[in-house]
PARO-721908 format. One line per field, with one value per residue: z, y, x of N, C-alpha, C in turn. Coordinates in steps of 0.1 Angstrom, whole numbers, plus 5000, padded with zeros to 4 digits. Example, Ala and Ser with C-alpha at 12.3 -4.5 7.8 and 13.67 -1.06 7.14 Angstrom:
2
n.c3	5078 / 5071 $
n.c2	4943 / 4978 $
n.c1	5132 / 5128 $
ca.c3	5078 / 5071 $
ca.c2	4955 / 4989 $
ca.c1	5123 / 5137 $
c.c3	5078 / 5079 $
c.c2	4967 / 5000 $
c.c1	5132 / 5129 $
This chain:
214
n.c3	1894 / 1871 / 1847 / 1828 / 1827 / 1816 / 1790 / 1757 / 1747 / 1730 / 1694 / 1675 / 1645 / 1624 / 1609 / 1583 / 1576 / 1576 / 1555 / 1533 / 1531 / 1524 / 1498 / 1486 / 1490 / 1473 / 1449 / 1449 / 1463 / 1475 / 1480 / 1497 / 1518 / 1529 / 1539 / 1558 / 1575 / 1584 / 1599 / 1620 / 1633 / 1642 / 1662 / 1684 / 1696 / 1693 / 1701 / 1698 / 1684 / 1669 / 1653 / 1638 / 1623 / 1607 / 1594 / 1579 / 1562 / 1548 / 1535 / 1518 / 1501 / 1490 / 1476 / 1456 / 1443 / 1432 / 1416 / 1398 / 1389 / 1381 / 1402 / 1422 / 1444 / 1474 / 1469 / 1442 / 1440 / 1427 / 1424 / 1406 / 1409 / 1435 / 1431 / 1414 / 1431 / 1451 / 1437 / 1431 / 1458 / 1468 / 1454 / 1464 / 1480 / 1508 / 1544 / 1554 / 1533 / 1497 / 1488 / 1501 / 1532 / 1538 / 1561 / 1565 / 1543 / 1548 / 1571 / 1561 / 1540 / 1555 / 1572 / 1553 / 1544 / 1567 / 1569 / 1547 / 1555 / 1579 / 1569 / 1555 / 1576 / 1591 / 1575 / 1557 / 1530 / 1510 / 1511 / 1500 / 1485 / 1489 / 1504 / 1487 / 1492 / 1497 / 1521 / 1513 / 1500 / 1517 / 1530 / 1547 / 1583 / 1595 / 1603 / 1636 / 1652 / 1662 / 1696 / 1706 / 1697 / 1673 / 1675 / 1653 / 1643 / 1665 / 1665 / 1641 / 1648 / 1669 / 1654 / 1636 / 1654 / 1665 / 1642 / 1636 / 1659 / 1681 / 1713 / 1736 / 1729 / 1719 / 1742 / 1757 / 1743 / 1748 / 1775 / 1779 / 1765 / 1759 / 1760 / 1787 / 1799 / 1795 / 1767 / 1739 / 1732 / 1714 / 1732 / 1756 / 1756 / 1759 / 1750 / 1769 / 1793 / 1804 / 1828 / 1844 / 1871 / 1887 / 1893 / 1884 / 1862 / 1859 / 1851 / 1858 / 1844 / 1811 / 1814 / 1834 / 1852 / 1842 / 1850 / 1842 / 1842 / 1850 $
n.c2	9469 / 9449 / 9453 / 9433 / 9428 / 9450 / 9453 / 9442 / 9409 / 9390 / 9386 / 9358 / 9349 / 9322 / 9294 / 9289 / 9315 / 9329 / 9316 / 9321 / 9349 / 9354 / 9344 / 9361 / 9386 / 9384 / 9385 / 9407 / 9431 / 9458 / 9458 / 9436 / 9445 / 9467 / 9455 / 9438 / 9456 / 9468 / 9447 / 9445 / 9468 / 9463 / 9445 / 9460 / 9468 / 9448 / 9415 / 9385 / 9364 / 9379 / 9393 / 9371 / 9364 / 9387 / 9386 / 9362 / 9369 / 9391 / 9379 / 9362 / 9380 / 9393 / 9372 / 9367 / 9392 / 9392 / 9370 / 9376 / 9402 / 9433 / 9447 / 9465 / 9481 / 9491 / 9513 / 9510 / 9494 / 9492 / 9502 / 9484 / 9462 / 9454 / 9447 / 9425 / 9408 / 9403 / 9388 / 9365 / 9357 / 9350 / 9327 / 9308 / 9276 / 9265 / 9257 / 9243 / 9241 / 9243 / 9267 / 9297 / 9308 / 9334 / 9349 / 9346 / 9357 / 9383 / 9389 / 9389 / 9408 / 9430 / 9432 / 9438 / 9462 / 9478 / 9477 / 9493 / 9517 / 9523 / 9528 / 9551 / 9568 / 9568 / 9581 / 9570 / 9568 / 9549 / 9549 / 9550 / 9578 / 9576 / 9551 / 9520 / 9499 / 9498 / 9504 / 9491 / 9469 / 9449 / 9420 / 9418 / 9414 / 9383 / 9377 / 9374 / 9346 / 9348 / 9356 / 9354 / 9344 / 9359 / 9370 / 9360 / 9340 / 9323 / 9315 / 9300 / 9280 / 9266 / 9258 / 9240 / 9222 / 9211 / 9199 / 9179 / 9165 / 9170 / 9163 / 9179 / 9206 / 9208 / 9202 / 9224 / 9244 / 9237 / 9240 / 9267 / 9287 / 9314 / 9351 / 9357 / 9337 / 9334 / 9337 / 9334 / 9360 / 9385 / 9398 / 9385 / 9357 / 9324 / 9290 / 9271 / 9285 / 9286 / 9276 / 9257 / 9263 / 9241 / 9206 / 9176 / 9180 / 9206 / 9212 / 9207 / 9204 / 9211 / 9235 / 9248 / 9275 / 9295 / 9303 / 9325 / 9323 / 9345 $
n.c1	3859 / 3877 / 3904 / 3902 / 3875 / 3865 / 3877 / 3868 / 3858 / 3883 / 3883 / 3888 / 3897 / 3884 / 3902 / 3893 / 3885 / 3909 / 3922 / 3905 / 3904 / 3930 / 3931 / 3912 / 3924 / 3946 / 3933 / 3916 / 3928 / 3924 / 3896 / 3894 / 3910 / 3897 / 3873 / 3884 / 3896 / 3874 / 3862 / 3880 / 3875 / 3849 / 3854 / 3859 / 3835 / 3815 / 3804 / 3824 / 3810 / 3791 / 3809 / 3820 / 3798 / 3795 / 3819 / 3817 / 3795 / 3806 / 3827 / 3813 / 3800 / 3823 / 3834 / 3815 / 3816 / 3842 / 3840 / 3819 / 3820 / 3838 / 3846 / 3869 / 3873 / 3855 / 3838 / 3833 / 3811 / 3779 / 3744 / 3733 / 3750 / 3742 / 3715 / 3718 / 3732 / 3713 / 3695 / 3710 / 3717 / 3691 / 3687 / 3704 / 3711 / 3693 / 3695 / 3673 / 3656 / 3650 / 3659 / 3675 / 3664 / 3640 / 3644 / 3671 / 3682 / 3674 / 3689 / 3715 / 3715 / 3709 / 3731 / 3751 / 3742 / 3744 / 3772 / 3779 / 3767 / 3781 / 3807 / 3802 / 3794 / 3818 / 3834 / 3852 / 3876 / 3868 / 3841 / 3807 / 3788 / 3761 / 3741 / 3741 / 3723 / 3689 / 3663 / 3640 / 3651 / 3655 / 3642 / 3610 / 3606 / 3596 / 3562 / 3551 / 3535 / 3501 / 3491 / 3466 / 3433 / 3412 / 3378 / 3364 / 3382 / 3381 / 3355 / 3354 / 3372 / 3358 / 3336 / 3348 / 3358 / 3335 / 3324 / 3343 / 3342 / 3359 / 3368 / 3377 / 3376 / 3350 / 3336 / 3342 / 3329 / 3302 / 3301 / 3307 / 3289 / 3283 / 3287 / 3285 / 3297 / 3324 / 3330 / 3351 / 3373 / 3393 / 3408 / 3412 / 3409 / 3420 / 3421 / 3432 / 3429 / 3404 / 3380 / 3355 / 3331 / 3323 / 3325 / 3345 / 3362 / 3359 / 3333 / 3300 / 3277 / 3263 / 3251 / 3264 / 3280 / 3308 / 3341 / 3367 / 3401 / 3429 $
ca.c3	1881 / 1866 / 1833 / 1820 / 1826 / 1808 / 1777 / 1750 / 1745 / 1717 / 1683 / 1669 / 1632 / 1621 / 1599 / 1570 / 1574 / 1572 / 1541 / 1522 / 1530 / 1517 / 1484 / 1482 / 1490 / 1461 / 1437 / 1450 / 1475 / 1481 / 1485 / 1509 / 1529 / 1535 / 1546 / 1569 / 1584 / 1590 / 1609 / 1631 / 1641 / 1649 / 1675 / 1696 / 1702 / 1691 / 1706 / 1688 / 1676 / 1659 / 1643 / 1630 / 1613 / 1597 / 1586 / 1569 / 1553 / 1539 / 1526 / 1507 / 1492 / 1483 / 1466 / 1445 / 1435 / 1425 / 1405 / 1388 / 1386 / 1380 / 1413 / 1428 / 1457 / 1479 / 1463 / 1429 / 1441 / 1422 / 1426 / 1397 / 1416 / 1446 / 1426 / 1409 / 1442 / 1457 / 1429 / 1434 / 1472 / 1470 / 1447 / 1471 / 1487 / 1522 / 1553 / 1556 / 1521 / 1484 / 1487 / 1513 / 1539 / 1537 / 1572 / 1563 / 1533 / 1555 / 1580 / 1554 / 1534 / 1565 / 1576 / 1543 / 1544 / 1579 / 1565 / 1538 / 1563 / 1588 / 1562 / 1553 / 1589 / 1596 / 1565 / 1550 / 1516 / 1502 / 1513 / 1490 / 1489 / 1493 / 1506 / 1475 / 1496 / 1503 / 1531 / 1506 / 1495 / 1528 / 1532 / 1560 / 1594 / 1595 / 1612 / 1647 / 1654 / 1671 / 1709 / 1709 / 1686 / 1671 / 1677 / 1640 / 1642 / 1676 / 1661 / 1631 / 1655 / 1676 / 1644 / 1631 / 1665 / 1666 / 1630 / 1637 / 1672 / 1690 / 1726 / 1745 / 1725 / 1718 / 1756 / 1761 / 1736 / 1755 / 1789 / 1779 / 1753 / 1756 / 1765 / 1802 / 1804 / 1790 / 1753 / 1734 / 1726 / 1710 / 1743 / 1768 / 1756 / 1755 / 1754 / 1781 / 1805 / 1808 / 1836 / 1849 / 1885 / 1895 / 1886 / 1884 / 1852 / 1859 / 1846 / 1862 / 1833 / 1800 / 1818 / 1845 / 1850 / 1838 / 1854 / 1833 / 1850 / 1844 $
ca.c2	9462 / 9447 / 9457 / 9422 / 9429 / 9462 / 9450 / 9433 / 9396 / 9391 / 9379 / 9350 / 9344 / 9308 / 9290 / 9291 / 9329 / 9333 / 9310 / 9327 / 9363 / 9354 / 9343 / 9373 / 9397 / 9383 / 9388 / 9421 / 9436 / 9469 / 9454 / 9428 / 9453 / 9476 / 9447 / 9433 / 9467 / 9470 / 9437 / 9448 / 9479 / 9456 / 9438 / 9470 / 9470 / 9437 / 9402 / 9377 / 9357 / 9388 / 9395 / 9359 / 9365 / 9397 / 9381 / 9352 / 9377 / 9399 / 9370 / 9357 / 9392 / 9395 / 9360 / 9370 / 9403 / 9387 / 9360 / 9380 / 9417 / 9438 / 9456 / 9465 / 9488 / 9491 / 9524 / 9506 / 9486 / 9500 / 9497 / 9472 / 9450 / 9450 / 9440 / 9412 / 9400 / 9399 / 9376 / 9354 / 9353 / 9344 / 9314 / 9299 / 9266 / 9268 / 9246 / 9235 / 9242 / 9243 / 9280 / 9304 / 9313 / 9349 / 9355 / 9345 / 9368 / 9396 / 9392 / 9391 / 9421 / 9441 / 9434 / 9445 / 9476 / 9484 / 9479 / 9505 / 9528 / 9527 / 9534 / 9565 / 9576 / 9570 / 9590 / 9563 / 9572 / 9539 / 9549 / 9556 / 9590 / 9571 / 9536 / 9513 / 9490 / 9506 / 9497 / 9482 / 9457 / 9439 / 9413 / 9422 / 9405 / 9374 / 9381 / 9364 / 9339 / 9355 / 9350 / 9353 / 9342 / 9369 / 9364 / 9353 / 9328 / 9315 / 9309 / 9290 / 9269 / 9259 / 9251 / 9229 / 9212 / 9204 / 9191 / 9168 / 9159 / 9170 / 9163 / 9189 / 9219 / 9207 / 9203 / 9238 / 9252 / 9235 / 9245 / 9281 / 9290 / 9328 / 9361 / 9358 / 9325 / 9333 / 9335 / 9339 / 9374 / 9387 / 9405 / 9377 / 9343 / 9313 / 9277 / 9265 / 9293 / 9286 / 9265 / 9259 / 9265 / 9229 / 9193 / 9171 / 9186 / 9220 / 9215 / 9198 / 9202 / 9221 / 9249 / 9253 / 9288 / 9293 / 9314 / 9326 / 9327 / 9355 $
ca.c1	3859 / 3890 / 3906 / 3898 / 3861 / 3862 / 3881 / 3860 / 3864 / 3890 / 3878 / 3898 / 3891 / 3886 / 3911 / 3886 / 3885 / 3923 / 3925 / 3897 / 3908 / 3943 / 3928 / 3905 / 3934 / 3954 / 3924 / 3910 / 3935 / 3918 / 3883 / 3896 / 3917 / 3886 / 3864 / 3891 / 3898 / 3860 / 3860 / 3888 / 3867 / 3838 / 3858 / 3859 / 3822 / 3806 / 3808 / 3830 / 3800 / 3786 / 3820 / 3820 / 3787 / 3798 / 3831 / 3812 / 3787 / 3814 / 3835 / 3804 / 3799 / 3835 / 3836 / 3806 / 3821 / 3854 / 3836 / 3809 / 3821 / 3852 / 3848 / 3882 / 3872 / 3841 / 3831 / 3829 / 3798 / 3768 / 3731 / 3731 / 3756 / 3733 / 3703 / 3722 / 3736 / 3701 / 3689 / 3719 / 3715 / 3678 / 3687 / 3713 / 3705 / 3691 / 3697 / 3661 / 3648 / 3657 / 3666 / 3678 / 3652 / 3638 / 3650 / 3685 / 3685 / 3672 / 3700 / 3727 / 3714 / 3709 / 3744 / 3758 / 3737 / 3751 / 3786 / 3780 / 3763 / 3791 / 3817 / 3798 / 3795 / 3831 / 3840 / 3863 / 3877 / 3862 / 3827 / 3798 / 3781 / 3748 / 3741 / 3735 / 3712 / 3678 / 3654 / 3631 / 3658 / 3656 / 3629 / 3604 / 3607 / 3584 / 3551 / 3550 / 3522 / 3492 / 3490 / 3452 / 3425 / 3402 / 3365 / 3361 / 3389 / 3377 / 3342 / 3358 / 3378 / 3348 / 3328 / 3356 / 3359 / 3322 / 3323 / 3352 / 3340 / 3371 / 3361 / 3381 / 3371 / 3335 / 3331 / 3344 / 3318 / 3290 / 3302 / 3308 / 3283 / 3280 / 3296 / 3285 / 3304 / 3338 / 3331 / 3364 / 3375 / 3406 / 3416 / 3415 / 3406 / 3429 / 3414 / 3437 / 3428 / 3390 / 3376 / 3341 / 3331 / 3321 / 3327 / 3359 / 3370 / 3355 / 3320 / 3291 / 3267 / 3265 / 3246 / 3272 / 3286 / 3322 / 3350 / 3379 / 3413 / 3438 $
c.c3	1876 / 1852 / 1824 / 1817 / 1817 / 1793 / 1770 / 1748 / 1731 / 1706 / 1676 / 1656 / 1630 / 1610 / 1585 / 1566 / 1569 / 1558 / 1530 / 1520 / 1522 / 1502 / 1479 / 1481 / 1478 / 1449 / 1437 / 1463 / 1482 / 1487 / 1498 / 1521 / 1536 / 1544 / 1559 / 1580 / 1592 / 1601 / 1621 / 1640 / 1648 / 1662 / 1687 / 1702 / 1700 / 1697 / 1695 / 1679 / 1665 / 1649 / 1633 / 1619 / 1602 / 1588 / 1575 / 1558 / 1543 / 1530 / 1515 / 1497 / 1484 / 1472 / 1454 / 1437 / 1427 / 1413 / 1394 / 1384 / 1384 / 1391 / 1420 / 1442 / 1461 / 1472 / 1448 / 1428 / 1437 / 1426 / 1418 / 1403 / 1427 / 1441 / 1421 / 1421 / 1450 / 1450 / 1432 / 1448 / 1474 / 1464 / 1454 / 1479 / 1502 / 1531 / 1555 / 1544 / 1508 / 1482 / 1500 / 1519 / 1538 / 1549 / 1571 / 1553 / 1540 / 1563 / 1572 / 1547 / 1544 / 1570 / 1566 / 1542 / 1556 / 1576 / 1557 / 1547 / 1573 / 1581 / 1559 / 1565 / 1594 / 1586 / 1559 / 1536 / 1506 / 1502 / 1501 / 1495 / 1494 / 1494 / 1494 / 1479 / 1503 / 1513 / 1524 / 1500 / 1505 / 1531 / 1546 / 1570 / 1593 / 1606 / 1623 / 1647 / 1664 / 1685 / 1713 / 1696 / 1685 / 1673 / 1664 / 1640 / 1653 / 1672 / 1650 / 1638 / 1662 / 1666 / 1639 / 1642 / 1666 / 1654 / 1630 / 1651 / 1681 / 1704 / 1735 / 1742 / 1723 / 1732 / 1761 / 1755 / 1743 / 1769 / 1789 / 1766 / 1749 / 1762 / 1781 / 1808 / 1797 / 1775 / 1748 / 1729 / 1723 / 1722 / 1753 / 1767 / 1751 / 1759 / 1766 / 1794 / 1810 / 1817 / 1841 / 1865 / 1893 / 1886 / 1886 / 1874 / 1850 / 1855 / 1850 / 1852 / 1822 / 1804 / 1829 / 1842 / 1848 / 1843 / 1845 / 1842 / 1842 / 1837 $
c.c2	9461 / 9452 / 9446 / 9423 / 9440 / 9459 / 9440 / 9419 / 9395 / 9382 / 9371 / 9344 / 9329 / 9306 / 9293 / 9306 / 9334 / 9328 / 9318 / 9342 / 9364 / 9353 / 9356 / 9385 / 9396 / 9388 / 9402 / 9427 / 9448 / 9466 / 9446 / 9436 / 9461 / 9467 / 9441 / 9444 / 9469 / 9460 / 9439 / 9459 / 9473 / 9450 / 9447 / 9472 / 9459 / 9424 / 9394 / 9369 / 9366 / 9392 / 9383 / 9360 / 9375 / 9393 / 9371 / 9359 / 9384 / 9390 / 9365 / 9368 / 9393 / 9384 / 9363 / 9381 / 9400 / 9378 / 9366 / 9395 / 9420 / 9448 / 9454 / 9471 / 9488 / 9501 / 9521 / 9498 / 9495 / 9494 / 9484 / 9460 / 9445 / 9442 / 9426 / 9403 / 9395 / 9387 / 9364 / 9348 / 9345 / 9329 / 9304 / 9288 / 9269 / 9256 / 9237 / 9235 / 9243 / 9256 / 9287 / 9310 / 9329 / 9356 / 9356 / 9356 / 9382 / 9399 / 9396 / 9405 / 9432 / 9443 / 9441 / 9460 / 9484 / 9486 / 9491 / 9518 / 9533 / 9533 / 9549 / 9574 / 9578 / 9578 / 9583 / 9567 / 9562 / 9540 / 9555 / 9570 / 9587 / 9556 / 9529 / 9503 / 9499 / 9497 / 9487 / 9469 / 9445 / 9433 / 9416 / 9411 / 9396 / 9378 / 9370 / 9358 / 9347 / 9348 / 9347 / 9351 / 9354 / 9362 / 9356 / 9340 / 9318 / 9307 / 9298 / 9278 / 9260 / 9251 / 9239 / 9218 / 9204 / 9194 / 9179 / 9161 / 9158 / 9172 / 9175 / 9203 / 9219 / 9208 / 9217 / 9247 / 9250 / 9241 / 9260 / 9287 / 9305 / 9338 / 9361 / 9346 / 9324 / 9331 / 9341 / 9352 / 9376 / 9393 / 9395 / 9362 / 9334 / 9300 / 9271 / 9273 / 9293 / 9274 / 9268 / 9258 / 9252 / 9217 / 9189 / 9177 / 9201 / 9223 / 9204 / 9194 / 9213 / 9235 / 9255 / 9267 / 9286 / 9306 / 9314 / 9331 / 9337 / 9349 $
c.c1	3873 / 3891 / 3901 / 3883 / 3857 / 3865 / 3871 / 3866 / 3871 / 3883 / 3890 / 3892 / 3894 / 3896 / 3906 / 3887 / 3899 / 3926 / 3918 / 3901 / 3922 / 3941 / 3922 / 3915 / 3943 / 3946 / 3919 / 3916 / 3928 / 3904 / 3885 / 3901 / 3906 / 3877 / 3871 / 3893 / 3885 / 3858 / 3868 / 3881 / 3855 / 3841 / 3859 / 3846 / 3812 / 3812 / 3814 / 3821 / 3794 / 3796 / 3821 / 3810 / 3790 / 3810 / 3826 / 3803 / 3795 / 3823 / 3826 / 3802 / 3811 / 3838 / 3827 / 3811 / 3833 / 3850 / 3828 / 3811 / 3836 / 3854 / 3862 / 3882 / 3857 / 3832 / 3827 / 3816 / 3787 / 3755 / 3728 / 3738 / 3747 / 3721 / 3707 / 3726 / 3724 / 3695 / 3697 / 3717 / 3702 / 3678 / 3696 / 3706 / 3704 / 3694 / 3685 / 3652 / 3656 / 3664 / 3667 / 3666 / 3652 / 3645 / 3665 / 3690 / 3684 / 3684 / 3712 / 3727 / 3715 / 3723 / 3753 / 3754 / 3743 / 3766 / 3788 / 3777 / 3774 / 3803 / 3814 / 3799 / 3809 / 3840 / 3853 / 3864 / 3870 / 3847 / 3819 / 3793 / 3767 / 3748 / 3734 / 3724 / 3702 / 3671 / 3645 / 3637 / 3658 / 3643 / 3623 / 3606 / 3594 / 3574 / 3551 / 3536 / 3514 / 3492 / 3476 / 3445 / 3415 / 3388 / 3361 / 3368 / 3385 / 3364 / 3345 / 3364 / 3368 / 3339 / 3335 / 3357 / 3346 / 3320 / 3331 / 3351 / 3352 / 3366 / 3364 / 3375 / 3355 / 3329 / 3332 / 3332 / 3305 / 3290 / 3301 / 3302 / 3281 / 3289 / 3296 / 3293 / 3317 / 3339 / 3344 / 3364 / 3390 / 3415 / 3420 / 3414 / 3417 / 3422 / 3419 / 3435 / 3414 / 3388 / 3362 / 3341 / 3330 / 3325 / 3342 / 3368 / 3367 / 3341 / 3311 / 3281 / 3269 / 3260 / 3254 / 3278 / 3301 / 3330 / 3362 / 3391 / 3421 / 3449 $
């Protein structure tokens, strides 16, 4: 393994980052210096793209602190500041909606919480004694879509299909009417995985037996 393979890929800040940190450094020099020093540390163990995201997140926080508070150093950030920032962040315009998506809020607040946490762990003089961002401040991760239907949901789906005369699902309910013939269950049923034993489409008649593929 060569030295080039061992060394992390260098992080090259964007021009926008240079310009904005220059402005922030003039308005809040100690605050900006701590955040920029933190970003340099991130380059030793994170990929450049991850450092870019941290850079953008901290610049946004610093802009808000300079505009809305009298914070001069990181340790001046209080719980009240965090609560006000959360409200402001939630009201910001989103890329696909009128306000910032919950997942985006979650990512940014989590990144700021990690920033505070690492400063405490590294014992920097600007660190808080206690992280001002609590776990409960971070919106929960969106629930993933279920991979399987529950028995109750499957029954509702079949009833709706029959009522609206959806041919594919209505055919399936006739072909496979009961537990012995692949009735949907939360453990194994998927509509696209059922097939009947005979016939060009898998079913010779409504009473045909049905095999369920794995």
